[in-house]
C-alpha positions in Angstrom: -142.1 -7.1 -151.2 -141.2 -10.1 -148.9 -143.3 -10.0 -145.7 -142.0 -12.4 -142.9 -140.4 -14.8 -145.3 -143.2 -15.1 -147.7 -143.2 -13.2 -150.9 -147.0 -12.5 -152.2 -147.5 -13.6 -155.7 -148.7 -10.9 -158.0 -150.0 -12.1 -161.3 -150.3 -10.0 -164.3 -153.5 -10.4 -166.2 -153.5 -11.4 -169.9 -152.6 -8.5 -172.3 -156.1 -8.2 -173.3 -157.6 -8.3 -169.7 -160.3 -5.7 -169.2 -161.8 -5.4 -165.6 -165.7 -6.1 -165.7 -166.4 -3.3 -163.2 -166.8 0.3 -163.5 -164.3 2.7 -162.2 -165.0 3.9 -158.3 -166.8 0.6 -157.5 -164.1 -0.9 -155.7 -164.0 -0.2 -151.9 -161.6 -1.9 -149.5 -162.0 -2.4 -145.6 -158.7 -3.2 -144.0 -158.2 -4.5 -140.8 -154.8 -3.3 -139.7 -154.7 -6.0 -136.7 -155.3 -9.0 -139.4 -152.7 -11.5 -139.3 -150.9 -10.0 -136.3 -150.6 -6.7 -137.9 -149.1 -7.8 -141.2 -152.3 -7.0 -143.4 -151.1 -3.6 -143.5 -147.9 -4.5 -145.3 -150.1 -6.6 -147.6 -152.3 -3.7 -148.3 -149.3 -1.3 -149.2 -148.5 -4.0 -151.7 -151.9 -4.3 -152.9 -152.2 -0.6 -153.3 -149.0 -0.2 -155.2 -150.2 -2.7 -157.7 -153.8 -1.0 -158.0 -152.1 2.3 -158.7 -149.8 1.1 -160.9 -152.4 -0.4 -163.1 -154.4 2.6 -162.8 -157.4 1.3 -161.1 -159.8 3.6 -159.2 -160.7 2.4 -155.6 -161.4 3.6 -152.1 -160.4 2.1 -148.9 -160.5 2.5 -145.1 -159.1 1.1 -142.2 -161.3 -0.6 -139.6 -161.1 0.6 -136.1 -162.6 -2.2 -134.1 -164.4 -5.6 -134.4 -167.5 -4.2 -135.3 -166.3 -2.4 -138.4 
């Protein structure tokens, strides 16, 4: 996925890579206004990668600066 002229780098882990966290421990807070709104496109690419790897996670979009 290319975002405003920059292609995010996605690196694959070594074949024997095993995450050191338990399923369900990942929680992301996504600020949709960050980077002039481009963070939403980055988040979409990250979600695609997490889903492809079968990694369990939860997320929420922040609604204001205090979130």
